[in-house]
N, C-alpha and C positions, 0 to 999 in steps of 0.2 A: 163259212162249207163245213154242212153234217154227213155228207152219204158220201159212199166209195165213189158211185158213177161222177159226184160232181170233182172228186179226187182225182181221177183217172181222165177225166177230162183236161188236165192241166198237161199238154205235153211235154214238160221237161221235167216232169215230177215221173211219169209213164218210163220216160227213157230211166232215170235215176233209180228208179225201179228195178226195170229190168235188167240195167247192168249190176245193178248190188244183188239181184236173183243168180247170173248166171255167173258172179265171180264167187259168191257162195258154192255154188253150186262144181265151180274148179276147185276150192279149196278143200272140201271135202270128202270129193272124189279121189286128189291125190292126195289127200291127209291118210284115208284108207288102205292108197295103194302103197303108200311108203310105211304105212305100218305094217302089212303085211310081206312089205319088203325086211324091215329091219326085225321084223320075226324070224323071220326066214332066216336072213346071216347070223342073229344072234343068240335066237330062241329067249331072250330076255322079259317076261313081262314089264320091265320098269322101262327099258331102252323103247321096247313099244309104246307104253304108254306117252313116254316124252317124246315120241317122234311124231305123235299124234295131236297130245295136246300139251305140250309143253309153251308151245312157239309165242303167245298171253304175255308171258314171261319177259319178252323184249318187250312189252310195252311199258314197264318200268325205267327202261333204260331211254326209251321215246319220252318219255312226261317228263325226264331230267336234261335234256340236251335238246332236240330239235323239234318241240311241241312244236312251239310260236310257228312255224310250217305253212300248219291247218291257217295262219291269218296272213300269214307272207305271203304264199305265193296266192296266184288267182283261181280259185276252188276249182275250175276244170282241169286246168291243169296238173294241179296238186294231188287228185283222181284220176288224170289218163296217167301220171308217174308212176301213183303204185300199182295199177291195173297192167304198166310195160314190166315197172319189174317181177310182179307176179307171173306175169308171160315169160319171162327171160332164167324164173326160178326153177317153174314146170317142165322149161327145155332142158336146164341144165338137172334136172332128176330124173330125166327121162337116158341119159347116158350110162348105158350099161357100163358095170365096174366102177363106178364112182363111192371111193372110200365113205364108210359112214359118220364121220367125221365134218364130211367137205359138206354131204348134205346137209345135216344138223345144222349145221354156219348158213347154210342157202336159207331153210326155213327160217330161220333167225334173223337173215337180216329182211329178207319179203316180209315179216312179223313186224320188225322194227319199223319201215317204210311204211306200210300201212298203219301202224301205230301215233305215226308222227303228221300223216295225213289225214288220219280218218275221221278227226273233228269237222273238218272243212266239210265233208258229207252229210253230217246231221245238219251243222248249223244252213249248209244248204237247202235242207229241208223250209227252217225258214224264211229263208230270202226267197222262194221260188213260191210258196205258197201263203196264203194271207195270214195274217198277224192272228186270228182264232183257229187256224188250220194246225199247229205245228203237231198236237197229242193224235187227229189222226191220224197226217203223214207219217209221224215217228212209230204208231203204233201198227197202221201197215205196214212198214218197213221190220217190223219188230217181229209180225205174225209172215212174214217173207223167209227173214232168218231162220226161225224150226220148220217150217214148211222145207225148206232148200236144204236142210242140212239133213233130213228125213231123205228127202228125194237120191240128195247126192250120195248118202253111203246109201240107200239102197243101189241104185244105178250103177255107184264103184262096184260093191259086192256081186253084181251081174255081171259086171263087164271083166271082173277076176277068173268068174269061172272060161271064160271064151280068150282071153286076152293075159301077157304078158303087163306084170307094175309099169316095166319101160313103157308099153304102147296105153298102157291107162294112163300116165303121165302127159303123152302128146296127146291124148282126149281131151284130158285137162286145160293145155297150153291153146287148144284148140277155141275153149270156153274161154280163157284168159282173155286170150286176142279179141272175143266176140265182145265181151265186157269193154274192152279196153276201145275198138270203134264206136258202141253206144254212145260211152261218157265224153268221146271226141265229138261226135259229129250228135247227140244227140243235146247235148248242152249249150245253153250261149254263153260265151265270155263275159267275164264278170272282171271286171277289179279286184286287187286283193281290199280284204278288210285293211290294213294297218302299212302304212307305209316303210315304217322300220324292216331291212333283211332279218332275213331267219338266222338266230345265233342261240348258241347254246344260254351266252346271258343274256340274251332278251326272256329266252325261255321262262329261265328259274327267275328273274325281277317280275316276270306275272305274274309266274306259279306263289312268290313268297306277297305280292299283291292282294291272292285271289283267297291265300288261304288267311290273310290277317283277316280280312271283313269276316265279323261275325256269324253274319247271314250265311252267306255263300260256304263257310267252314261248317254249317252246321248239316246244311243242304249235303256238303259232299259226303260228310259223313255215315248221315242216314242212309245216303244213296249205295254207299259202299258197305258198313261194316252189316246192316241187320242180316239181308241177303248172301253177302256171302259168309256166312257163317250156317243161311240155310242151303245154302248150296253146299256146305260141308255135309249136312244130313244126306244131301242124295248125292253125294259120294262114298256113300256106304251100303248103297241099295245092293251092289254085288256079292259084297258079304254077306248081308243079312239076307240076301232072295236067292242068292247063284244062280244057277241057272233060270230063272225067273224072274231077272232083275230086270230084264227089257219089259216087264208089261209095267214095274213102278214108273221107268224112263219115261214108257209112252200116256201113263197117266200123267206124268210131271208137265210132259207138253204139250197135251191136252190142255191140263188146265193152266199155261200160260198163253197157251191160243186163245182160250175162253176169256180169260183176264184181260186181255189185249185188245179182243173187241168188242168186249165191254164196254171197256174204261175210255177206249177210245172212239170210238160208235157210239155207243148209247150216253155215257153221262156229258151233260152239258157243264161247261166252266167250276159254275158254282158247283155243283153236286161232287167234282172230281175232287174239289177242296176239302170236300165237308169229308169224302168217303179216305181222308189220306188214313186216319189214325187206323180207324176200323180194316184197310187194308193193310199197314204195317203189322198190325197183329194177329191177320189171318195170316201170313209168312210163319213163324215160328208154331205157332198155337197148338196146332194139330197134329206136328210130331213127335209132342208132349206123348201124345198116346200112345209113343212106341214102347216106353216105359214098360206097357202092360202087352210088348211081343202079339201086337196081334197078325193077325192072319192074311195072309195075300190079300184075298178081295177088300179087306177093312183098309188094310196098308194102302191099296192104289186108291181109293177114295179119299186118305188123307193125305198121301200126294197130289193128289186134283187140286183139292181144298185149297191147301195150303200153294200150291203154285199158281191160283189164281193172285193172290197176295203179290206179287211181282211185281203186276200191272201199276204199284204205286207208286214205280218210279217215273210213270208219265208227268201225274203232275206235279211230281218233287222236279223233275226237268222243267217244268212247264216255268215253274218258280225261279229256277236259276240262270233259264234266259231271260225271266224279266228283271230281274239283279242283274244281268250281267252288259257292259256294253257293249255295242256291237263289231265294234273294230277288233273284238279280243276272242269272240263268241263259239271258234272255230277253239283257241286254244282250251275255252271253259270245256264245251262238251268232250272234247279228246280227253283230256282229264279224267275227267266223270268217267268215260267209257272205259280208257286204260287201268283208272284205281278200282273200277269194276272187276273187271278180267283179271288183275294179279291179287285183286282180295281173294277169291274165288278158287286162286289158285292154294293162294297160303293157306284159307280156311280148310280148304280138301286133305292139304297134307298132315293140317294137325287132327282134322279126322280121324284121318288115319291112326295119328300118334293114341288118339284117345281108344281108337278101339283097338289097339293093341294093347292097351290095360285092362278095356271094362269087355263083359258081352256086347257085342255087335248094336242091337236092340237098345241097352244103354247109352250108350256113345252116341248114337241117335238122337236120343229122348235130352243128353249133357249139350250136344251143340243146339237143340233148339231153344234150352233152358237159356243157354249163352244169349242166342239171339233174343231171344222175349227179354232179358234184363239190359241188353244193350239198347233195345228200343225203347224200352222204358225211360235208360238214362237220357236218350237222346232228343226225347221228345219233349223236354222245356224246352229247348234250342228251339224249336217250330211254331210258327205264329197258323194253328190249322186252317184258320180259314180265310188266312190275306192271301192275297193272289203273290205279293212279295212278300219276304220275312220283315218285323221289321229286326231291326241295323242291318240290314241288305243294303251295299253304297252299289248303286248304277252308276257312279262315273267310274271314267276310264281309268288304271294303273297311270300310273302319273310317266311313265316309260314313253305310253300311245297316244296321251291327251291329244299332241299337236303332229300326231297319224292322218 
């Protein structure tokens, strides 16, 4: 399966894609409404940023507690549960006069449930599509995320011109309801991948088993650290370019979309593995040029080129799936996603700290240098041309082998 027409001919994938797009539009629209409401009430830029972008920190808690739900629950039920909680959260946010601490608690709860069930979505791609089509399917989902974030923020901004934030929350609730309906009606019922019940103890046992394997540990580190440090570079776009920072963000988004399309659609499996090292280096190297404080056009070009390198996550995830037992793939991919989001938040904070000590353009170069050094240090742990890294244990963790 190499074309988008073949991909979208698969009815279940098409439904999963639509539900994901609608859910992202609902999330971004409600995030903008909450940010607008928070700033109007508090006047705090910090609280506004946390209200819009701080929710992924809940993924850390999800990874340490009930992440095994991604495999212990049937996939359709897990994703429908997440959509239902998102719907309830949007309805609660639409209540006027709700205290801000309660609003923050609601977004954290929604993010927490999403973090423990999100791995089921990515593992389901592997179940729905042929074995060689995961990268094309995942890259297509990645493209949809970027496009729908842009559309969601744009639509949310327009809606806030005519509607109050509370009314925009109701629009988001309607979108959440649509996503839930498409998920429940558009996916067929599948059994849970693992027979053991969801529990914190099971989650931690599998996490330890996954982390103990040198091949998977290397893949996780390569998926979390270099790109997280580069996100730290992006976190400094606003102080670097001021009111023109939107051009840098747009250039970065375009680069990410281009990378996902090129790697996911046009590179065959063998070529994807050959390009792992070049793509890993492409992420940090362009940002080193910020040391000379480039003007906006050159800075945009550098951000665009560097962001193509984010597509390296596709062949690395392909390796991760290949060396993971089927009954834990939901948790495997959920841990990868949650670790990535948490790392991006942490490194964005680190970048801000560095920028308080150094000029912004130098802080960008410092974060890029750290990413490059990290990339080189982690290279030894990868076997660049092997679909499955040497030392990667494909067997199931001990607690799920009998599942």
